[in-house]
DSSP file (Angstrom, degrees, kcal/mol; ACC not computed):
  #  RESIDUE AA STRUCTURE BP1 BP2  ACC     N-H-->O    O-->H-N    N-H-->O    O-->H-N    TCO  KAPPA ALPHA  PHI   PSI    X-CA   Y-CA   Z-CA
    1    1 A X              0   0    0      0, 0.0     2,-0.3     0, 0.0    56,-0.0   0.000 360.0 360.0 360.0 123.9  122.5  -44.4 -137.1
    2    2 A X        -     0   0    0      1,-0.1     3,-0.1    40,-0.0    55,-0.1  -0.591 360.0-177.4 -82.4 136.7  121.1  -41.1 -136.1
    3    3 A X        +     0   0    0     -2,-0.3    39,-2.4     1,-0.1    40,-0.4   0.628  65.8  45.3-104.9 -20.6  119.9  -38.7 -138.9
    4    4 A X  E     -A   41   0A   0     37,-0.3     2,-0.5    38,-0.1    37,-0.2  -0.915  65.6-142.4-129.8 153.1  118.8  -35.7 -136.8
    5    5 A X  E     -A   40   0A   0     35,-3.6    35,-2.6    -2,-0.3     2,-0.2  -0.947  15.0-157.3-113.0 132.0  120.2  -33.7 -133.9
    6    6 A X  E >>  -A   39   0A   0     -2,-0.5     4,-1.9    33,-0.2     3,-0.9  -0.556  39.3 -93.8 -97.6 169.3  118.1  -32.4 -131.2
    7    7 A X  H 3> S+     0   0    0     31,-0.6     4,-2.4     1,-0.3     5,-0.2   0.876 125.3  56.3 -51.3 -41.8  118.9  -29.4 -129.0
    8    8 A X  H 3> S+     0   0    0      1,-0.2     4,-1.8     2,-0.2    -1,-0.3   0.857 105.9  51.1 -62.3 -35.1  120.4  -31.7 -126.3
    9    9 A X  H <> S+     0   0    0     -3,-0.9     4,-3.1     2,-0.2    -1,-0.2   0.922 110.1  48.8 -66.3 -44.7  122.8  -33.2 -128.9
   10   10 A X  H  X S+     0   0    0     -4,-1.9     4,-2.4     1,-0.2     6,-0.2   0.861 107.4  56.1 -66.7 -35.1  124.0  -29.8 -130.0
   11   11 A X  H  X>S+     0   0    0     -4,-2.4     5,-1.3    -5,-0.2     4,-0.9   0.932 113.2  41.2 -58.5 -45.4  124.5  -28.8 -126.3
   12   12 A X  H  <5S+     0   0    0     -4,-1.8    -2,-0.2     2,-0.2    -1,-0.2   0.927 116.1  48.3 -69.8 -45.0  126.8  -31.8 -125.9
   13   13 A X  H  <5S+     0   0    0     -4,-3.1    -2,-0.2     1,-0.2    -1,-0.2   0.896 125.0  29.0 -64.0 -40.4  128.6  -31.5 -129.2
   14   14 A X  H  <5S-     0   0    0     -4,-2.4    -1,-0.2    -5,-0.2    -2,-0.2   0.429 100.3-128.7-100.4  -1.8  129.3  -27.7 -128.8
   15   15 A X  T  <5 +     0   0    0     -4,-0.9     2,-0.3    -5,-0.2    -3,-0.2   0.947  62.2 136.2  50.4  55.1  129.5  -27.7 -125.0
   16   16 A X      < -     0   0    0     -5,-1.3    -1,-0.2    -6,-0.2    -2,-0.1  -0.774  55.8 -99.0-125.0 169.6  127.0  -24.8 -124.9
   17   17 A X     >  -     0   0    0     -2,-0.3     4,-2.3    -3,-0.1     5,-0.2  -0.153  45.5 -92.2 -78.3 178.6  124.0  -23.9 -122.8
   18   18 A X  H  > S+     0   0    0      1,-0.2     4,-2.1     2,-0.2     5,-0.2   0.926 128.9  47.4 -57.9 -47.4  120.4  -24.4 -123.9
   19   19 A X  H  > S+     0   0    0      1,-0.2     4,-2.0     2,-0.2    -1,-0.2   0.884 110.2  53.0 -64.0 -39.4  120.2  -20.9 -125.3
   20   20 A X  H  > S+     0   0    0      1,-0.2     4,-2.1     2,-0.2    -1,-0.2   0.897 109.2  48.7 -65.3 -38.9  123.5  -21.4 -127.1
   21   21 A X  H  X S+     0   0    0     -4,-2.3     4,-2.5     2,-0.2    -2,-0.2   0.903 110.4  50.8 -65.7 -41.6  122.2  -24.6 -128.8
   22   22 A X  H  X S+     0   0    0     -4,-2.1     4,-2.2     1,-0.2    -1,-0.2   0.865 109.4  51.2 -64.6 -35.5  119.0  -22.9 -129.8
   23   23 A X  H  X S+     0   0    0     -4,-2.0     4,-2.6     2,-0.2    -1,-0.2   0.909 109.8  49.9 -68.7 -41.4  121.0  -20.0 -131.4
   24   24 A X  H  X S+     0   0    0     -4,-2.1     4,-2.5     2,-0.2    -2,-0.2   0.934 111.0  49.1 -59.1 -47.1  123.1  -22.6 -133.3
   25   25 A X  H  X S+     0   0    0     -4,-2.5     4,-2.4     1,-0.2    -2,-0.2   0.913 111.6  49.5 -59.7 -43.3  120.0  -24.3 -134.6
   26   26 A X  H  X S+     0   0    0     -4,-2.2     4,-2.4     1,-0.2    -1,-0.2   0.917 110.7  50.1 -63.4 -43.4  118.6  -20.9 -135.6
   27   27 A X  H  X S+     0   0    0     -4,-2.6     4,-2.5     1,-0.2    -2,-0.2   0.899 111.1  48.6 -62.2 -41.6  121.8  -20.0 -137.4
   28   28 A X  H  X S+     0   0    0     -4,-2.5     4,-2.1     2,-0.2    -1,-0.2   0.918 110.9  50.6 -64.7 -43.2  121.8  -23.3 -139.3
   29   29 A X  H  <>S+     0   0    0     -4,-2.4     5,-2.3     1,-0.2     4,-0.5   0.914 113.0  46.0 -59.6 -43.4  118.2  -23.0 -140.3
   30   30 A X  H ><5S+     0   0    0     -4,-2.4     3,-0.6     3,-0.2    -2,-0.2   0.903 110.8  53.0 -67.7 -41.1  118.8  -19.4 -141.6
   31   31 A X  H 3<5S+     0   0    0     -4,-2.5    -2,-0.2     1,-0.2    -1,-0.2   0.892 122.4  28.9 -60.6 -41.9  122.0  -20.5 -143.5
   32   32 A X  T 3<5S-     0   0    0     -4,-2.1    -1,-0.2    -5,-0.1    -2,-0.2   0.225 106.2-119.3-107.1  12.1  120.3  -23.3 -145.3
   33   33 A X  T < 5 +     0   0    0     -3,-0.6     2,-0.2    -4,-0.5    -3,-0.2   0.915  54.2 168.3  51.0  50.1  116.7  -21.8 -145.4
   34   34 A X      < -     0   0    0     -5,-2.3    -1,-0.2    -6,-0.2     2,-0.0  -0.621  38.0-104.5 -94.2 151.5  115.3  -24.8 -143.4
   35   35 A X        -     0   0    0     -2,-0.2     2,-0.7     1,-0.1    -1,-0.1  -0.365  44.0 -94.5 -69.8 155.6  111.9  -24.9 -141.9
   36   36 A X        +     0   0    0      2,-0.1     2,-0.2    -2,-0.0    -1,-0.1  -0.626  64.3 150.6 -76.4 114.0  111.6  -24.4 -138.1
   37   37 A X        -     0   0    0     -2,-0.7    -3,-0.0     2,-0.3     0, 0.0  -0.761  59.9-103.3-131.2 178.6  111.5  -27.9 -136.6
   38   38 A X  S    S+     0   0    0     -2,-0.2   -31,-0.6   -32,-0.0     2,-0.3   0.472 100.8  40.4 -83.4  -1.9  112.6  -29.5 -133.3
   39   39 A X  E     -A    6   0A   0    -33,-0.2     2,-0.4   -32,-0.1    -2,-0.3  -0.898  66.0-139.4-142.2 166.0  115.7  -30.9 -134.9
   40   40 A X  E     -A    5   0A   0    -35,-2.6   -35,-3.6    -2,-0.3     2,-0.0  -0.985  33.5-111.9-126.6 139.1  118.5  -30.3 -137.4
   41   41 A X  E  >  -A    4   0A   0     -2,-0.4     4,-2.2   -37,-0.2   -37,-0.3  -0.378  20.1-126.0 -68.5 150.4  119.8  -32.9 -139.8
   42   42 A X  H  > S+     0   0    0    -39,-2.4     4,-3.0     1,-0.2     5,-0.2   0.880 111.2  58.1 -63.6 -34.8  123.3  -34.2 -139.2
   43   43 A X  H  > S+     0   0    0    -40,-0.4     4,-2.8     2,-0.2     5,-0.2   0.942 107.5  45.3 -59.0 -48.1  124.1  -33.3 -142.8
   44   44 A X  H  > S+     0   0    0      2,-0.2     4,-2.5     1,-0.2    -1,-0.2   0.911 114.4  49.0 -62.9 -41.3  123.2  -29.6 -142.2
   45   45 A X  H  X S+     0   0    0     -4,-2.2     4,-2.3     2,-0.2    -2,-0.2   0.937 114.0  45.6 -63.4 -46.8  125.1  -29.5 -138.9
   46   46 A X  H  X>S+     0   0    0     -4,-3.0     5,-2.2     1,-0.2     4,-0.8   0.892 113.4  49.0 -66.5 -39.8  128.2  -31.1 -140.5
   47   47 A X  H  <5S+     0   0    0     -4,-2.8     3,-0.4    -5,-0.2    -1,-0.2   0.917 111.6  49.8 -63.3 -42.6  128.1  -28.8 -143.5
   48   48 A X  H  <5S+     0   0    0     -4,-2.5    -2,-0.2     1,-0.2    -1,-0.2   0.915 122.1  32.0 -63.7 -44.2  127.7  -25.7 -141.3
   49   49 A X  H  <5S-     0   0    0     -4,-2.3    -1,-0.2    -5,-0.2    -2,-0.2   0.393 107.3-122.6 -93.6   2.5  130.6  -26.7 -139.1
   50   50 A X  T  <5 +     0   0    0     -4,-0.8     2,-0.3    -3,-0.4    -3,-0.2   0.939  61.9 147.0  52.5  54.0  132.6  -28.4 -141.9
   51   51 A X      < -     0   0    0     -5,-2.2     2,-0.4    -6,-0.1    -1,-0.2  -0.771  52.8-110.5-115.1 160.7  132.7  -31.6 -139.9
   52   52 A X     >  -     0   0    0     -2,-0.3     4,-1.7     1,-0.1     3,-0.4  -0.745  22.4-133.2 -88.7 137.3  132.7  -35.3 -140.9
   53   53 A X  H  > S+     0   0    0     -2,-0.4     4,-2.8     1,-0.2     5,-0.2   0.887 105.4  56.2 -59.0 -39.6  129.6  -37.2 -140.0
   54   54 A X  H  > S+     0   0    0      1,-0.2     4,-2.4     2,-0.2    -1,-0.2   0.874 106.0  51.4 -62.1 -35.7  131.5  -40.1 -138.5
   55   55 A X  H  > S+     0   0    0     -3,-0.4     4,-2.3     2,-0.2    -1,-0.2   0.889 110.3  49.1 -66.4 -38.5  133.3  -37.7 -136.1
   56   56 A X  H  X S+     0   0    0     -4,-1.7     4,-2.5     2,-0.2    -2,-0.2   0.938 112.1  47.7 -66.2 -46.2  130.0  -36.3 -135.0
   57   57 A X  H  X S+     0   0    0     -4,-2.8     4,-2.4     1,-0.2    -2,-0.2   0.911 112.2  49.9 -60.9 -41.7  128.5  -39.8 -134.4
   58   58 A X  H  X S+     0   0    0     -4,-2.4     4,-2.3    -5,-0.2    -1,-0.2   0.894 110.8  49.3 -65.6 -39.4  131.6  -40.9 -132.5
   59   59 A X  H  X S+     0   0    0     -4,-2.3     4,-2.6     2,-0.2     5,-0.3   0.911 110.8  50.0 -65.9 -41.4  131.5  -37.8 -130.3
   60   60 A X  H  X S+     0   0    0     -4,-2.5     4,-1.9     1,-0.2    -2,-0.2   0.919 112.7  46.7 -64.2 -42.3  127.8  -38.3 -129.6
   61   61 A X  H  X S+     0   0    0     -4,-2.4     4,-1.7    -5,-0.2    -1,-0.2   0.895 113.3  49.3 -65.3 -38.9  128.4  -42.0 -128.6
   62   62 A X  H  X S+     0   0    0     -4,-2.3     4,-1.2     1,-0.2    -2,-0.2   0.923 114.0  43.7 -67.8 -43.9  131.4  -41.0 -126.5
   63   63 A X  H  < S+     0   0    0     -4,-2.6    -1,-0.2     1,-0.2    -2,-0.2   0.802 110.7  56.5 -72.9 -26.9  129.5  -38.3 -124.6
   64   64 A X  H  < S+     0   0    0     -4,-1.9    -1,-0.2    -5,-0.3    -2,-0.2   0.889 108.1  47.7 -67.0 -38.8  126.5  -40.5 -124.2
   65   65 A X  H  <        0   0    0     -4,-1.7    -2,-0.2     1,-0.2    -1,-0.2   0.756 360.0 360.0 -75.3 -24.5  128.6  -43.1 -122.5
   66   66 A X     <        0   0    0     -4,-1.2    -1,-0.2    -5,-0.1    -2,-0.2   0.485 360.0 360.0 -74.7 360.0  130.2  -40.6 -120.1
């Protein structure tokens, strides 16, 4: 079970470019006052986009297999 999302995961989940994923990560960090790291927690990502964690994990597994 994955606890963190890296830029590559956010690119796949949101179908955005590298710059788009970095902007999303920056926005999430600013929203929740998080330190600058190479990853974002799945909890912060799900809270920000109002998503269910199981749906995010399923999407990551599906796109990984494709």
